[in-house]
N, C-alpha and C positions, 0 to 999 in steps of 0.2 A: 690276749689283746689288752693294751693299755688304754685307760679312759682318762680324759681330762677332768679330774675331780677338783672341785673347789669347795671351800668351806661354806657351810650353810650360814645364811645371814639371819639376823633378827630385825624385825620391823618395829619401829617405834609404835607403842600402843598395842602390840600384839605379842603373845607368848609363843606363837608358832614359829618354827624355823622356815626360812625361805631358800629356795633354790635359785641360783643365778649363774648363767654362763654366757660368755660373749658369742655372738654368731660369727662363724668363720668369715673372714673378709672376702674370700673367693666365692662365698655362697649367698651373700646378703641380697643381691638382686634376684636370685632364684627363689629364695625361701620367704621373702617378705610378702605378706598377703596370704600365705599358705596356713593351713590348720594343722595342729599337732594333737595327737591323742596321747597325752602324757600319763604314764603309770604312776599313780600316787597311792601306795599301799594297795588296798583291794579295789580301789576305784580307778577309773580312767577319766582324766580331766581334759576336756577339749579347750585348746587355746589357739586363737588366731594371731599370727605374728603381725603386729602393726606395720604399716608401710615404711616407717622411719626407724624401726626398732634396731637397736644395737646389741641387745641382750635378750636372753630368754629368762624370765623372772616370774615365779609364782610360789604359792604357799605349799609346803610339804604336809600341812595339816597334822602335825604331831609336835608334842612337847618333849617326848622321850628322846634323849640323846642317842641311845642305841638305835632306835627305830629311824631317827633322822639319818644316821649314817647309811642304813640299809636303803632307805628311799633315795637318798642322794646318789648312791651307786647305781640303782636301777634306772633312774632318770638319765644319768650320764651315759650309761650303756645304750639306752634307747636313742638318745640324741646322736651318739656316735654312729649308730646304724642309719639314722635319718640323713646325717651329713654324707655318709658314704653313698646312700642311694641317689642323692642329688649330684654327686660327683660322677657317678657311673651313668653316663649319658647313652652308652651303647645299649640298645634294646636287648634284653635277655629273653631266652626262650624257656618257658616252663612246660613241664609235662602235666598231663591231667592229674597225675598222682600228687604233684606238688600243689596244684590249684586246690584239690580237695583237702590236702593237709592244712593249707593256710586258712581255708574256710572253717576248719575245726575250731579255731579260736573264736570266731563269731558265734558258732553254735554253742560253745561252752559258756560264753558270756551271757547268752539269753536264757539258758536252762538253769543257770546258777540260782537256786532258790534263796540264797542269802541276800540277793540284791532286790529287796522288796520295793525299792524306789522305782523299779521298772516293771512291776508286776502287771500293770494294766496301762494300756495306751490306746489312743484314738488316732485313726488315720485321718489326716487333714486333706482338703481338696487338692493341695499342691503336692501330695504324696508323702509329706513328712508325718511324724508321729508325735503325739502330745500325751502327757500323763493324764490318766482319767482317775477321778476320785471314786474308787469302788470299795465298798465296805464288806458286803456279804459274800460267802462262797458261791452262791448261785449267780450273783452278778459277775463275779470273777470268771466263773465257768462260761457264762454267756459271752463275756467280752473276748476271752481267748478263743472261743470257738468262732466268733465273728471275725477276729483278726486273721485266724488261720484260713478261714474260707475266703476272705477278701484277698489275702496275699496270694493264695494259690490260684484264684480266679484271674487276678491281674497278670500273673506270670505263667499262665498255662502254656503259652507258646515259647517261652524263654526268648522273647524278642530282645536283642541287644539294645535297641533304641529305647525300650521301656526300662531295661535293667540299669543302663548306664547312669541316668540321673539319680536313681534311687540308691544304687549300690556303689557307683564309681568312687565317691569320696572315701567310703569305708575300705574298699579294695586298696586305694592309694595309701591309706594310713597303715594298713596291715603290711603292705609291701615295704613301706618305709621302715616299719619296725624290724624287718628282716634285712634291711640294708639294700633293698632292691629298688632301683629307680624305674626306668621305662622297661616295658615288656613288649614283645611283638604282638601283632594283631591276633594271631591264633591263641596265644597265651592269654590275652585279654578276654577272649570269648570263653576260654576254659574257666577263668576266674569268676566272671560274672555268673556263669551257669552254676558253678560250684557254690558260690556265696548265696545265690537265690535258693538253691536246694537246701543248704545248711539252715537258712532262716526259716524255710518252710518246715523242716524237721523240728527246729527249736520251738516254733509256735505250736506245733502239734503236741510236743511234749508238755509245754506249759498248759495247754488246754486240758490234757489228761490230769496233770497235777491239780489244776483248779477243780476238777471233778472228783478229787480224792484218790486218784490212781498214781502211786509213786513207785511203781515197779520200774526197774532200770530200763532205759531205752536202748534196745539192741542196736539202733542206728548210731549210738554214740561210739561204737567200736569201729565204725567204718572209716574214721579219719586217721590216716597214717601219720607217723612222725614227719615233721618238716625236714627236708634236706636242702641245703643251700644249692642254688643252680650253678652250673658251671659257667664261669665267665667266658665270653666269646674270645677266641684266640685272636690276639692282635698281631697281625703280620708286620714285621718291621718295614718301614717305608724305604724302598730302595731309591737311591738318588738317580735321577734321570740324567744319563750321560749326554753331553753335547753331541748333537748329530745333525748332519746336513740332510736336506731332502734328497739330494742325489745319492747319498750313502744309504738312505732308507730303501730306495728302489733296488739297489744292488744287494743289500742284505736280504730283502724279501725274495729276490730272484735266486739267491744261493739256496734257500730252503725250498722254494717252489720248484726249482729245477730238479731237486732230489725226489720230489713227489710227482715227477713227470708232467708238470704243467707245460703247456705249449709255448714254444719260442715266440710265436705271434702274440701271445698274451703279454709276455715280457716287453716286447717291442712297443705294443700299444700303451702299456702302463708307463714305460720309460719316456715315450714321447709326450704323454700327458703330464708327467712330472716336470719335464723340461719346460713345457709351456707354462706350467704353474709357477715355477721358479722365475721365469722371465716376467710373468705377470706381477708377482710379488715384489720383484726387485731385490730379493735376498734369498739365501739358501738355508736359513736356520729353522729347523723343524719345531723348535720350542716356541717360536714366535707366531706360529700359524694358529688362527682362530676360525671358528665356524663362520664368522662374518667374511673372512678371506675366501673361504670356499664358496660361499653364496655369491660373492662379487665375481669370482672366477667363472662360476656357472653362467652368470648374466653376460659376462664378457665374451665367453665362447659362443653363446647363442646369437650374439651380434656380429660375430666374425663371418667372413666369407671364405668358403672352401676354394682354394686357388685352382683346383682341378675342374670343379663344376661351375665355378663362378656364382654359386648360390650360397645362402647362409648355411652354416653348419647345422645339421638337423638336430632337433631335440633328442632323438633316439641315440645319436652318436654321443651327445653330451652326457646323457643319462647312463648308457650302457658301456661307454668307453672311458670318458673323463671322470665322471663321478664314481663309477664302479671301481676304477683303478685307484683313485685317491683313497676311497673307503677301504679297499682291500689292503693297501700298503700301510695305511695308518693303523688299521686294526692289528696287523702284524707287529707294528712298532709298539703298540700299547702292550700286547702280550709279551713282547721281548724287552720291556722296560726302556724303550727308546723314546716314548712319548707318554705323558701322563693321561691323556684322553684322546679320543678320535674326533677331530674337528669336522670330519665329513659325515659323521653319523647323523642320519635323519635328513640330510640334504638330498633332494631328489627332484624329479620332474614328472608330473602326471601327464602321460602321453594320451592324446586323443586318437581317434581312428583315422588312419592315413587315407587320404583321398586317392582312389585308383581310377585312372581313365582308360586303362587297357590291361591286357593279360601280362603276367610277369614273364611269360615265355615269348620266344621269337614267333613271328608269324611264318607261315610256309614261305611266303615271298622273301622275308628277311633272311631266313635260314638258307634258302637256295642261293640268294645273292651273295651271302657271306662265304658259302662253300665254293661258289664259282670264283670268288675273289681269291680264295686260298689256292684253288686248283690252277688258276692261271697266273699266279704270282711268279714274277721273274726275279732272279737274284741279281742284285746290283753289286754294291760295294760292301754289303752287310756280311757278317760272319756266317759260315756254313750252317752252324747250329741255329742261328737266328732265322735263316732262310728255311731250314727244315721245320722249325717250330711253326712258322706262318703257313707252311704248306700242309702239315699234318695235324697240328693240335686242334683246329676247328673241326676237322673230320672225326677225329677220335672222340671229341666231346659230343658230337652229334649222334654217334652210334653207341655211346656208353652212358650218357647222363652223368659222367664223372665231373668233379670240380676241376676248374682250370689248373689249380696248383698240383693236383694229383697227376694230371697228364704231363705237365711241364717237367716233373721230376722223374719221369720214366727212364729206366736204364735198359741197356741191351739184354741183360740177364733176366729182366722182368717179362720178356716176351718169349714164350715157350709153348711147346705142343705137348698135350697130355691126353692120352686115349683118343688120338686122332682129332682133338679140338685145339685150335690155336687160341691161347688166352694171354691177356696182359694182367700182371699181378700188381695191384696198387698196395704198397706196403709202407709202414712207418720206417722201415730200414732205409728207404730212399729219401725220406723227408717227412713233410707234414701230412698226416691223415687225421681228419677232424675227430673221429671216434677212436683213434689209435688202434684200429683193427684192420689187418690186411684182408683184402678180398680179391677174388679172381673174376675177371670180366672177359667172356669170350669175344673174339674179334668178329665183327659182322663180316659176312662174305663180300660185301662191297669194298671194304677196306683191303681185303686180300686181293681182289681183282684190280684195285687201283694201284697196287704195287707196294703196299706198306711193308710187307715181309721182305721184299727185295731191299728196301731202304734200311731195314734193321740189319739184315745180313751184311750190308756194305758198310755199316757204321762201326766205329772203333768201340772197344769195350768201355763200359761206363755209361754216363748220362747221354741220352740221345739229343737233348735240346738245350743243354746248358753246360758251361765249362766251370768247374770248381776253381776257387781261388788257390793261390800257391800253398796256403796252409791247409788245404783240403776242405775248407768250409764252402757251403753251397748257398747259404741264405741270401747273400747279396745278389748272386747271379740268378737265383730262382725268382727273386722279386723283380729283377730287371726284365727277365723274359716275360713274366706275367704282364708287366706294364706295357711292353712292346706289343704283345698280343692284343691287349685291350685297345691300344691306339690303332692297331691294324684293323680290328673289328669296327671301330668307330668310323673308319673311312667309308663303311657301307651302311651300318646300322646307326643312324644318327639320332634316333628318337631317345631323348634323355630319360624317358619313363621306363626303359627296359635296360637291365644290366647287360653289358656287351658280352659277358661270358657265362654268367649264371643263367641267362636265358635259355641255354642249351639244356640244363637240367629240367626246367619246366616243360619245354617242348618235348623232350624225350619221354617223359611220363605221360604227356597228353597223347602222343602217337602210340605209345605202348598200350595204353588203355583201349584206344580205338582198335588196335590190332588184336585185342582179346588175350593179351598176356596176363597170367595170373598176378594179382597184386603183390603177393609175397615174393614172387620171382623178380618183379620190377624193383621192389625195395632192396632185395639182395644185390641186384646189379648196381643200383645207385648208392648203396651203403646207408640206407635209411633203417632206423630201428624197427623191429617187428611191432605190430599194433597191439599185441596181447602176449601174455605169458605163454599161452598155448602155441603161439606162432614161433616161439623160440625152440620148440622141440623138433628134432629132425633137421637135416641139412638140405639147403638148396644147392644141389650139386652143379658142377660145371656143365654137365649134360642137360640138366633142367634149364639152366640159363641159356645154353646154346639153342635148345629147342624153342625157347621163348623168343630169342633174337631172330630165329629163322622166320618168324612171323612179322618181324619189324620191316616195313617197306623201305626200299631204297630212296635216297634223295636224288632225283634225276635232275642234273644241271647241264 
């Protein structure tokens, strides 16, 4: 290492040489007002840098030209480490071994018998120490014993709040001597504890010396050699490439699709991003701020849902809009498309929703809707739309299945196994919430109503929807769901019950009343088991069929 050496100066009226070095321009504001522990021969001289200082200047306390050169080099090396420590702003992490090693310098400075100037001190009310005029060995012994006892008593619990004001400045000076600036919180605790123990050991040694015991202190060997800490690895900052918000959602989906995320999630996030772009009036991801996201949240809460005519619910804004933005922006940060996530921390605290009725259909609503389906006459609508209105409500009523799971049924999903007619709800046909196929036996009432004859007469493929020319079914699936919802609303007009999800709630209510085992009900509905133990063993098609045999008919 090269040090900036300057020639020692001579002060008028003094025969001692003086050290002088300019304070680096980039550090003036950082170091002014700080204290330095300058090595001058066998002493350590404390100097506080004045607020307007341009240089470090002090006496080397020697007239010998050779000694002057040695001291000049030692101080220059020390200051080079100090400057390096202030330039190194990234907190370093020290091991406990390094903390103990650094505290060894403090220990050695206090047990050095040659420094008679500090042989006796008095602790002041403010925690500082002052030289005491002690003459006799007995007095010295008593003083050191008192100092050791007082220090150990004050620091018996090693409380950082007690240690910091007493030892913090010393720790900082010793770190600076090694070229270390800031350290992390755990390292600071290591250092304070190590320095406190080192001082305690040093006081105990001086107390023994004052009593005439100069046997070597075995604790002096516990301090290892200092090893420079590893500098934290600085990752190169990658430039954030220009990216549109629209491109972010598509990039996110390419990765999410590979991990089997649901298409419905992509559609929800895509719609949210489209609304966000329209709200902002631009499509530049780099310009988005947290304030923009908060403003969008407030904007959405004030909007009216065109379908219901009511304000958009806080739950929708929280779980769809904000969750979507947060997920996509987080992906963008991880993939260096954005520097930070502007949606992080933006949320809505939901209160408990007011309920004025059950989430399930009443018996009267269920029978009215089933009669509406049974008596529906085909007009100009497509055959599959007519079939969906005729059979989907009945299939939901006797299975507790989700509307989307029934709408995507195919002819090959209806088959007989072991004498039991079942419908297979499978991800191969489309969207299944938990991505797991399940078999649901057909209720005997469905068979007597002619559902199997309808299936046999249908063409291969989907029973209730027609795929697009490219084979995709998403648009048709959504269209049939919407038409069934509208069809149900013709009868069930209460806005406090979902027109299709009401079947799942009613199915479980009736199944419980019928005495069907809870695990069987969950297996039919596709709900997760309530415990780990419930995952052992299979709920077979026979067990489900036996349970559904107890499920009463809807008489309409």
